[in-house]
C-alpha positions, 0 to 999 in steps of 0.5 A: 500499499505504502509503494503505491502510494509512492510511485503514484507521488512519483508519478505525479511529480514526473506529469508536472515536470512534464507539464511545466516542460511541455507548457515552457516548449509551447509558450517559447514557440509562441513567442516573438523570436519562436527558435527552430523546435526541432532544437527544443532539447538544447533549451530544456538542457539550459531551461532545466538543467535536463541531460542531452537524452532527457532533453531530447527524448522531452522534446519529442514527447511535447511534439508528438503532445502539440500534434495531437492536441486541439488548436485551442488548447495549444491557444490557451497554453499560448497566451496564458489560460492554462498553466503547469497545473492544469496541462498536468491534468491533461496529461494525466488523464489521457495516461488514465485513458491510454491504461483503459484503453489498454485493459480493453484491448487483452484478450478474455480470459478462459479460465 
């Protein structure tokens, strides 16, 4: 039970960190002098201190996430209407939906 709680807290911390990165990159992309986002990992290394492998993974995850987000959500993040906590909740919701979908795809058990 304690392990489940610790794992849940770790997942929440990771989701919040990921949300902070996604909001940062989304706003960076919308900034006046927006850089080429293929180089986003460099900005993550500078801003958050990630090693290059973690930064590359997060930038890649952000690009996938960004391409799947509705335009309205992106606009709200860019304008500051949605913050890290809101994006974190969206990430957690998508993980829950993915878990439910994955379980639905499991073969039927035969006893």
